[in-house]
PDB file of N, CA, C, O and CB in Angstrom:
ATOM      1  N   MET A   1      11.606  10.821   2.692  1.00  0.00           N
ATOM      2  CA  MET A   1      11.213   9.275   2.141  1.00  0.00           C
ATOM      3  C   MET A   1       9.922   9.562   1.179  1.00  0.00           C
ATOM      4  O   MET A   1       9.035  10.307   1.596  1.00  0.00           O
ATOM      5  CB  MET A   1      10.730   8.048   3.577  1.00  0.00           C
ATOM      6  N   ALA A   2       9.828   8.953  -0.131  1.00  0.00           N
ATOM      7  CA  ALA A   2       8.852   9.117  -0.942  1.00  0.00           C
ATOM      8  C   ALA A   2       7.621   7.999  -0.622  1.00  0.00           C
ATOM      9  O   ALA A   2       7.854   6.792  -0.564  1.00  0.00           O
ATOM     10  CB  ALA A   2       9.459   9.051  -2.328  1.00  0.00           C
ATOM     11  N   LYS A   3       6.622   8.431  -0.474  1.00  0.00           N
ATOM     12  CA  LYS A   3       5.428   7.672  -0.568  1.00  0.00           C
ATOM     13  C   LYS A   3       5.277   6.727  -1.925  1.00  0.00           C
ATOM     14  O   LYS A   3       5.446   7.123  -3.079  1.00  0.00           O
ATOM     15  CB  LYS A   3       4.282   8.687  -0.478  1.00  0.00           C
ATOM     16  N   THR A   4       4.967   5.563  -1.567  1.00  0.00           N
ATOM     17  CA  THR A   4       5.107   4.513  -2.628  1.00  0.00           C
ATOM     18  C   THR A   4       3.273   3.851  -2.915  1.00  0.00           C
ATOM     19  O   THR A   4       2.789   3.185  -3.831  1.00  0.00           O
ATOM     20  CB  THR A   4       6.412   3.118  -1.899  1.00  0.00           C
ATOM     21  N   ASP A   5       2.762   4.354  -1.817  1.00  0.00           N
ATOM     22  CA  ASP A   5       1.109   3.839  -2.461  1.00  0.00           C
ATOM     23  C   ASP A   5       0.446   4.989  -2.974  1.00  0.00           C
ATOM     24  O   ASP A   5       0.820   6.160  -2.895  1.00  0.00           O
ATOM     25  CB  ASP A   5      -0.057   3.168  -1.243  1.00  0.00           C
ATOM     26  N   THR A   6      -0.815   4.425  -3.629  1.00  0.00           N
ATOM     27  CA  THR A   6      -1.407   5.508  -4.384  1.00  0.00           C
ATOM     28  C   THR A   6      -2.883   4.839  -4.046  1.00  0.00           C
ATOM     29  O   THR A   6      -3.104   3.791  -3.439  1.00  0.00           O
ATOM     30  CB  THR A   6      -0.863   5.718  -6.157  1.00  0.00           C
ATOM     31  N   GLN A   7      -3.887   5.829  -4.667  1.00  0.00           N
ATOM     32  CA  GLN A   7      -5.225   5.982  -3.850  1.00  0.00           C
ATOM     33  C   GLN A   7      -5.935   5.304  -5.241  1.00  0.00           C
ATOM     34  O   GLN A   7      -5.493   5.478  -6.376  1.00  0.00           O
ATOM     35  CB  GLN A   7      -5.800   7.856  -3.227  1.00  0.00           C
ATOM     36  N   ILE A   8      -6.980   4.596  -4.944  1.00  0.00           N
ATOM     37  CA  ILE A   8      -8.161   4.384  -6.034  1.00  0.00           C
ATOM     38  C   ILE A   8      -9.522   4.648  -5.365  1.00  0.00           C
ATOM     39  O   ILE A   8      -9.858   4.230  -4.257  1.00  0.00           O
ATOM     40  CB  ILE A   8      -8.182   2.796  -6.666  1.00  0.00           C
ATOM     41  N   THR A   9     -10.385   5.537  -6.349  1.00  0.00           N
ATOM     42  CA  THR A   9     -11.686   5.923  -5.616  1.00  0.00           C
ATOM     43  C   THR A   9     -12.619   5.091  -6.708  1.00  0.00           C
ATOM     44  O   THR A   9     -12.434   5.061  -7.925  1.00  0.00           O
ATOM     45  CB  THR A   9     -12.030   7.818  -5.450  1.00  0.00           C
ATOM     46  N   PHE A  10     -13.692   4.408  -5.946  1.00  0.00           N
ATOM     47  CA  PHE A  10     -14.675   3.798  -6.916  1.00  0.00           C
ATOM     48  C   PHE A  10     -16.036   4.252  -5.893  1.00  0.00           C
ATOM     49  O   PHE A  10     -15.991   4.798  -4.791  1.00  0.00           O
ATOM     50  CB  PHE A  10     -14.391   1.852  -7.275  1.00  0.00           C
ATOM     51  N   ARG A  11     -17.396   3.757  -6.791  1.00  0.00           N
ATOM     52  CA  ARG A  11     -18.238   4.359  -6.136  1.00  0.00           C
ATOM     53  C   ARG A  11     -18.944   2.418  -5.860  1.00  0.00           C
ATOM     54  O   ARG A  11     -18.602   1.334  -6.333  1.00  0.00           O
ATOM     55  CB  ARG A  11     -19.172   5.884  -7.114  1.00  0.00           C
ATOM     56  N   VAL A  12     -20.051   2.861  -4.844  1.00  0.00           N
ATOM     57  CA  VAL A  12     -20.605   1.822  -4.432  1.00  0.00           C
ATOM     58  C   VAL A  12     -21.715   2.054  -3.850  1.00  0.00           C
ATOM     59  O   VAL A  12     -21.652   2.956  -3.014  1.00  0.00           O
ATOM     60  CB  VAL A  12     -19.912   1.184  -3.766  1.00  0.00           C
ATOM     61  N   THR A  13     -23.250   1.305  -4.062  1.00  0.00           N
ATOM     62  CA  THR A  13     -24.407   1.490  -3.131  1.00  0.00           C
ATOM     63  C   THR A  13     -24.175   1.752  -1.657  1.00  0.00           C
ATOM     64  O   THR A  13     -23.087   1.717  -1.083  1.00  0.00           O
ATOM     65  CB  THR A  13     -25.207   0.333  -3.197  1.00  0.00           C
ATOM     66  N   TYR A  14     -25.279   2.002  -1.167  1.00  0.00           N
ATOM     67  CA  TYR A  14     -25.236   2.364   0.509  1.00  0.00           C
ATOM     68  C   TYR A  14     -25.100   1.109   0.948  1.00  0.00           C
ATOM     69  O   TYR A  14     -24.273   0.781   1.798  1.00  0.00           O
ATOM     70  CB  TYR A  14     -26.604   3.126   1.283  1.00  0.00           C
ATOM     71  N   GLU A  15     -26.150   0.101   0.224  1.00  0.00           N
ATOM     72  CA  GLU A  15     -26.109  -1.133   1.012  1.00  0.00           C
ATOM     73  C   GLU A  15     -24.869  -2.081   0.778  1.00  0.00           C
ATOM     74  O   GLU A  15     -24.559  -2.863   1.676  1.00  0.00           O
ATOM     75  CB  GLU A  15     -27.360  -1.896   0.716  1.00  0.00           C
ATOM     76  N   PHE A  16     -24.198  -2.041  -0.318  1.00  0.00           N
ATOM     77  CA  PHE A  16     -23.054  -2.440  -0.640  1.00  0.00           C
ATOM     78  C   PHE A  16     -21.579  -1.896   0.349  1.00  0.00           C
ATOM     79  O   PHE A  16     -20.599  -2.612   0.556  1.00  0.00           O
ATOM     80  CB  PHE A  16     -23.073  -2.025  -2.062  1.00  0.00           C
ATOM     81  N   LYS A  17     -21.697  -0.943   0.686  1.00  0.00           N
ATOM     82  CA  LYS A  17     -20.961  -0.228   1.391  1.00  0.00           C
ATOM     83  C   LYS A  17     -20.814  -0.925   3.259  1.00  0.00           C
ATOM     84  O   LYS A  17     -19.894  -1.382   3.937  1.00  0.00           O
ATOM     85  CB  LYS A  17     -21.687   1.297   1.141  1.00  0.00           C
ATOM     86  N   ALA A  18     -22.354  -0.641   3.482  1.00  0.00           N
ATOM     87  CA  ALA A  18     -22.811  -1.297   4.839  1.00  0.00           C
ATOM     88  C   ALA A  18     -22.335  -2.897   5.000  1.00  0.00           C
ATOM     89  O   ALA A  18     -21.916  -3.385   6.049  1.00  0.00           O
ATOM     90  CB  ALA A  18     -24.532  -1.223   4.914  1.00  0.00           C
ATOM     91  N   ARG A  19     -22.468  -3.483   3.943  1.00  0.00           N
ATOM     92  CA  ARG A  19     -22.056  -4.812   3.897  1.00  0.00           C
ATOM     93  C   ARG A  19     -20.316  -5.014   3.897  1.00  0.00           C
ATOM     94  O   ARG A  19     -19.821  -5.910   4.581  1.00  0.00           O
ATOM     95  CB  ARG A  19     -22.757  -5.411   2.570  1.00  0.00           C
ATOM     96  N   ILE A  20     -19.642  -4.291   3.245  1.00  0.00           N
ATOM     97  CA  ILE A  20     -18.576  -4.164   3.705  1.00  0.00           C
ATOM     98  C   ILE A  20     -17.766  -3.757   4.721  1.00  0.00           C
ATOM     99  O   ILE A  20     -16.612  -4.121   4.950  1.00  0.00           O
ATOM    100  CB  ILE A  20     -18.375  -3.896   3.223  1.00  0.00           C
ATOM    101  N   GLU A  21     -18.669  -2.721   5.514  1.00  0.00           N
ATOM    102  CA  GLU A  21     -17.973  -2.480   6.537  1.00  0.00           C
ATOM    103  C   GLU A  21     -18.352  -3.650   7.654  1.00  0.00           C
ATOM    104  O   GLU A  21     -17.408  -3.890   8.406  1.00  0.00           O
ATOM    105  CB  GLU A  21     -18.227  -1.033   6.935  1.00  0.00           C
ATOM    106  N   ALA A  22     -19.237  -4.217   7.837  1.00  0.00           N
ATOM    107  CA  ALA A  22     -19.793  -5.319   8.541  1.00  0.00           C
ATOM    108  C   ALA A  22     -18.869  -6.110   8.334  1.00  0.00           C
ATOM    109  O   ALA A  22     -18.299  -6.434   9.376  1.00  0.00           O
ATOM    110  CB  ALA A  22     -21.066  -5.829   8.203  1.00  0.00           C
ATOM    111  N   GLN A  23     -18.453  -6.586   7.381  1.00  0.00           N
ATOM    112  CA  GLN A  23     -17.395  -7.764   6.918  1.00  0.00           C
ATOM    113  C   GLN A  23     -16.199  -7.029   7.979  1.00  0.00           C
ATOM    114  O   GLN A  23     -15.759  -7.692   8.918  1.00  0.00           O
ATOM    115  CB  GLN A  23     -16.911  -7.855   4.807  1.00  0.00           C
ATOM    116  N   ALA A  24     -15.803  -5.840   7.775  1.00  0.00           N
ATOM    117  CA  ALA A  24     -14.487  -5.612   8.077  1.00  0.00           C
ATOM    118  C   ALA A  24     -14.368  -5.580   9.633  1.00  0.00           C
ATOM    119  O   ALA A  24     -13.392  -5.966  10.275  1.00  0.00           O
ATOM    120  CB  ALA A  24     -14.005  -4.327   7.399  1.00  0.00           C
ATOM    121  N   GLU A  25     -15.668  -4.990  10.192  1.00  0.00           N
ATOM    122  CA  GLU A  25     -15.812  -5.210  11.704  1.00  0.00           C
ATOM    123  C   GLU A  25     -15.825  -6.489  12.114  1.00  0.00           C
ATOM    124  O   GLU A  25     -15.323  -6.638  13.228  1.00  0.00           O
ATOM    125  CB  GLU A  25     -16.960  -4.666  12.234  1.00  0.00           C
ATOM    126  N   LYS A  26     -16.351  -7.762  11.437  1.00  0.00           N
ATOM    127  CA  LYS A  26     -15.974  -8.816  12.044  1.00  0.00           C
ATOM    128  C   LYS A  26     -14.839  -9.555  12.223  1.00  0.00           C
ATOM    129  O   LYS A  26     -14.621 -10.472  13.015  1.00  0.00           O
ATOM    130  CB  LYS A  26     -16.525  -9.377  11.757  1.00  0.00           C
ATOM    131  N   GLU A  27     -13.866  -8.849  11.067  1.00  0.00           N
ATOM    132  CA  GLU A  27     -12.370  -9.802  10.801  1.00  0.00           C
ATOM    133  C   GLU A  27     -11.357  -8.458  11.874  1.00  0.00           C
ATOM    134  O   GLU A  27     -10.133  -8.520  11.994  1.00  0.00           O
ATOM    135  CB  GLU A  27     -11.680  -9.978   8.336  1.00  0.00           C
ATOM    136  N   HIS A  28     -12.117  -7.500  12.441  1.00  0.00           N
ATOM    137  CA  HIS A  28     -11.019  -6.305  12.936  1.00  0.00           C
ATOM    138  C   HIS A  28     -10.126  -5.630  12.066  1.00  0.00           C
ATOM    139  O   HIS A  28      -9.062  -5.114  12.408  1.00  0.00           O
ATOM    140  CB  HIS A  28     -10.078  -6.804  13.877  1.00  0.00           C
ATOM    141  N   ARG A  29     -10.614  -5.658  10.914  1.00  0.00           N
ATOM    142  CA  ARG A  29      -9.708  -4.549  10.143  1.00  0.00           C
ATOM    143  C   ARG A  29     -10.183  -3.444   9.479  1.00  0.00           C
ATOM    144  O   ARG A  29     -11.362  -3.139   9.296  1.00  0.00           O
ATOM    145  CB  ARG A  29      -9.004  -5.080   9.175  1.00  0.00           C
ATOM    146  N   PRO A  30      -9.518  -3.055   9.244  1.00  0.00           N
ATOM    147  CA  PRO A  30     -10.003  -1.355   8.289  1.00  0.00           C
ATOM    148  C   PRO A  30     -10.391  -1.832   7.076  1.00  0.00           C
ATOM    149  O   PRO A  30      -9.867  -2.774   6.482  1.00  0.00           O
ATOM    150  CB  PRO A  30      -8.603  -0.004   7.883  1.00  0.00           C
ATOM    151  N   VAL A  31     -11.489  -1.052   6.644  1.00  0.00           N
ATOM    152  CA  VAL A  31     -12.334  -1.243   5.365  1.00  0.00           C
ATOM    153  C   VAL A  31     -11.376  -1.319   3.946  1.00  0.00           C
ATOM    154  O   VAL A  31     -11.391  -2.167   3.054  1.00  0.00           O
ATOM    155  CB  VAL A  31     -13.434   0.102   5.261  1.00  0.00           C
ATOM    156  N   ALA A  32     -10.691  -0.316   4.071  1.00  0.00           N
ATOM    157  CA  ALA A  32      -9.360  -0.673   3.045  1.00  0.00           C
ATOM    158  C   ALA A  32      -8.553  -1.562   3.022  1.00  0.00           C
ATOM    159  O   ALA A  32      -7.998  -2.027   2.026  1.00  0.00           O
ATOM    160  CB  ALA A  32      -8.513   0.069   2.998  1.00  0.00           C
ATOM    161  N   ASN A  33      -8.399  -1.929   4.345  1.00  0.00           N
ATOM    162  CA  ASN A  33      -7.385  -3.265   4.444  1.00  0.00           C
ATOM    163  C   ASN A  33      -8.201  -4.411   3.998  1.00  0.00           C
ATOM    164  O   ASN A  33      -7.574  -5.166   3.254  1.00  0.00           O
ATOM    165  CB  ASN A  33      -6.783  -3.621   6.055  1.00  0.00           C
ATOM    166  N   LEU A  34      -9.317  -4.728   4.219  1.00  0.00           N
ATOM    167  CA  LEU A  34     -10.463  -6.009   3.486  1.00  0.00           C
ATOM    168  C   LEU A  34     -10.353  -5.563   2.258  1.00  0.00           C
ATOM    169  O   LEU A  34      -9.488  -6.178   1.635  1.00  0.00           O
ATOM    170  CB  LEU A  34     -12.282  -6.111   3.949  1.00  0.00           C
ATOM    171  N   ILE A  35     -10.846  -4.795   1.701  1.00  0.00           N
ATOM    172  CA  ILE A  35     -10.648  -4.697   0.360  1.00  0.00           C
ATOM    173  C   ILE A  35      -9.259  -4.946  -0.824  1.00  0.00           C
ATOM    174  O   ILE A  35      -9.142  -5.412  -1.958  1.00  0.00           O
ATOM    175  CB  ILE A  35     -11.026  -3.558   0.346  1.00  0.00           C
ATOM    176  N   HIS A  36      -8.405  -4.364   0.154  1.00  0.00           N
ATOM    177  CA  HIS A  36      -7.016  -4.756  -0.467  1.00  0.00           C
ATOM    178  C   HIS A  36      -6.933  -6.308  -0.104  1.00  0.00           C
ATOM    179  O   HIS A  36      -6.966  -7.077  -1.064  1.00  0.00           O
ATOM    180  CB  HIS A  36      -5.628  -3.817   0.220  1.00  0.00           C
ATOM    181  N   LYS A  37      -6.855  -6.721   0.866  1.00  0.00           N
ATOM    182  CA  LYS A  37      -6.972  -8.454   0.893  1.00  0.00           C
ATOM    183  C   LYS A  37      -7.800  -9.188  -0.329  1.00  0.00           C
ATOM    184  O   LYS A  37      -7.249  -9.997  -1.075  1.00  0.00           O
ATOM    185  CB  LYS A  37      -7.835  -8.945   2.354  1.00  0.00           C
ATOM    186  N   VAL A  38      -9.332  -8.774  -0.462  1.00  0.00           N
ATOM    187  CA  VAL A  38     -10.104  -9.392  -1.593  1.00  0.00           C
ATOM    188  C   VAL A  38      -9.285  -9.391  -2.839  1.00  0.00           C
ATOM    189  O   VAL A  38      -8.932 -10.374  -3.491  1.00  0.00           O
ATOM    190  CB  VAL A  38     -11.434  -8.643  -1.856  1.00  0.00           C
ATOM    191  N   MET A  39      -9.000  -7.930  -3.103  1.00  0.00           N
ATOM    192  CA  MET A  39      -8.476  -7.976  -4.637  1.00  0.00           C
ATOM    193  C   MET A  39      -7.069  -8.379  -4.669  1.00  0.00           C
ATOM    194  O   MET A  39      -6.556  -8.398  -5.788  1.00  0.00           O
ATOM    195  CB  MET A  39      -8.580  -6.536  -5.405  1.00  0.00           C
ATOM    196  N   GLU A  40      -6.371  -8.691  -3.712  1.00  0.00           N
ATOM    197  CA  GLU A  40      -5.050  -9.439  -4.096  1.00  0.00           C
ATOM    198  C   GLU A  40      -5.321 -10.791  -4.137  1.00  0.00           C
ATOM    199  O   GLU A  40      -4.601 -11.555  -4.781  1.00  0.00           O
ATOM    200  CB  GLU A  40      -3.868  -9.226  -3.133  1.00  0.00           C
ATOM    201  N   GLU A  41      -6.290 -11.168  -3.515  1.00  0.00           N
ATOM    202  CA  GLU A  41      -6.481 -12.826  -3.647  1.00  0.00           C
ATOM    203  C   GLU A  41      -7.303 -12.831  -4.922  1.00  0.00           C
ATOM    204  O   GLU A  41      -7.115 -13.846  -5.592  1.00  0.00           O
ATOM    205  CB  GLU A  41      -7.377 -13.687  -2.240  1.00  0.00           C
ATOM    206  N   TYR A  42      -8.071 -12.057  -5.377  1.00  0.00           N
ATOM    207  CA  TYR A  42      -8.671 -12.411  -6.910  1.00  0.00           C
ATOM    208  C   TYR A  42      -7.468 -12.170  -8.108  1.00  0.00           C
ATOM    209  O   TYR A  42      -7.507 -12.785  -9.173  1.00  0.00           O
ATOM    210  CB  TYR A  42     -10.124 -11.249  -7.296  1.00  0.00           C
ATOM    211  N   LEU A  43      -6.638 -11.407  -7.848  1.00  0.00           N
ATOM    212  CA  LEU A  43      -5.612 -10.791  -8.749  1.00  0.00           C
ATOM    213  C   LEU A  43      -4.779 -12.284  -8.604  1.00  0.00           C
ATOM    214  O   LEU A  43      -4.419 -12.802  -9.661  1.00  0.00           O
ATOM    215  CB  LEU A  43      -4.748  -9.111  -8.146  1.00  0.00           C
ATOM    216  N   GLU A  44      -4.486 -12.940  -7.401  1.00  0.00           N
ATOM    217  CA  GLU A  44      -3.703 -14.129  -7.540  1.00  0.00           C
ATOM    218  C   GLU A  44      -4.268 -15.552  -8.519  1.00  0.00           C
ATOM    219  O   GLU A  44      -3.558 -16.235  -9.256  1.00  0.00           O
ATOM    220  CB  GLU A  44      -3.515 -14.528  -6.049  1.00  0.00           C
ATOM    221  N   GLN A  45      -5.748 -15.725  -8.253  1.00  0.00           N
ATOM    222  CA  GLN A  45      -6.620 -16.706  -8.586  1.00  0.00           C
ATOM    223  C   GLN A  45      -6.433 -16.567 -10.516  1.00  0.00           C
ATOM    224  O   GLN A  45      -6.215 -17.462 -11.333  1.00  0.00           O
ATOM    225  CB  GLN A  45      -8.347 -16.322  -7.769  1.00  0.00           C
ATOM    226  N   VAL A  46      -6.633 -15.036 -10.726  1.00  0.00           N
ATOM    227  CA  VAL A  46      -6.817 -14.806 -12.096  1.00  0.00           C
ATOM    228  C   VAL A  46      -5.347 -14.744 -12.888  1.00  0.00           C
ATOM    229  O   VAL A  46      -5.251 -15.073 -14.071  1.00  0.00           O
ATOM    230  CB  VAL A  46      -7.660 -13.450 -12.243  1.00  0.00           C
ATOM    231  N   GLU A  47      -4.478 -14.389 -12.276  1.00  0.00           N
ATOM    232  CA  GLU A  47      -3.256 -14.602 -12.726  1.00  0.00           C
ATOM    233  C   GLU A  47      -2.743 -16.115 -12.593  1.00  0.00           C
ATOM    234  O   GLU A  47      -1.692 -16.409 -13.162  1.00  0.00           O
ATOM    235  CB  GLU A  47      -2.426 -13.676 -12.038  1.00  0.00           C
ATOM    236  N   LYS A  48      -3.301 -16.890 -12.012  1.00  0.00           N
ATOM    237  CA  LYS A  48      -2.824 -18.227 -12.114  1.00  0.00           C
ATOM    238  C   LYS A  48      -3.169 -18.970 -13.389  1.00  0.00           C
ATOM    239  O   LYS A  48      -2.482 -19.853 -13.902  1.00  0.00           O
ATOM    240  CB  LYS A  48      -3.316 -18.961 -11.007  1.00  0.00           C
ATOM    241  N   LYS A  49      -4.589 -18.386 -13.936  1.00  0.00           N
ATOM    242  CA  LYS A  49      -4.858 -19.095 -14.763  1.00  0.00           C
ATOM    243  C   LYS A  49      -4.381 -18.595 -16.199  1.00  0.00           C
ATOM    244  O   LYS A  49      -4.559 -19.164 -17.276  1.00  0.00           O
ATOM    245  CB  LYS A  49      -6.102 -19.312 -14.575  1.00  0.00           C
ATOM    246  N   GLU A  50      -3.832 -17.576 -15.988  1.00  0.00           N
ATOM    247  CA  GLU A  50      -3.248 -17.242 -17.515  1.00  0.00           C
ATOM    248  C   GLU A  50      -2.098 -17.796 -17.966  1.00  0.00           C
ATOM    249  O   GLU A  50      -1.688 -17.534 -19.097  1.00  0.00           O
ATOM    250  CB  GLU A  50      -2.957 -15.884 -17.726  1.00  0.00           C
TER     251      GLU A  50
END
């Protein structure tokens, strides 16, 4: 079975990473899942405006 997911890497400050981790923990989800959710919502909003 072919893997369809791909990976993106980016840098953030230690403080920003701590904030993301804290929010992910509050929502009982992995950091990657939180970032994916936030980006998906952002893209949906932007694409509606186009």
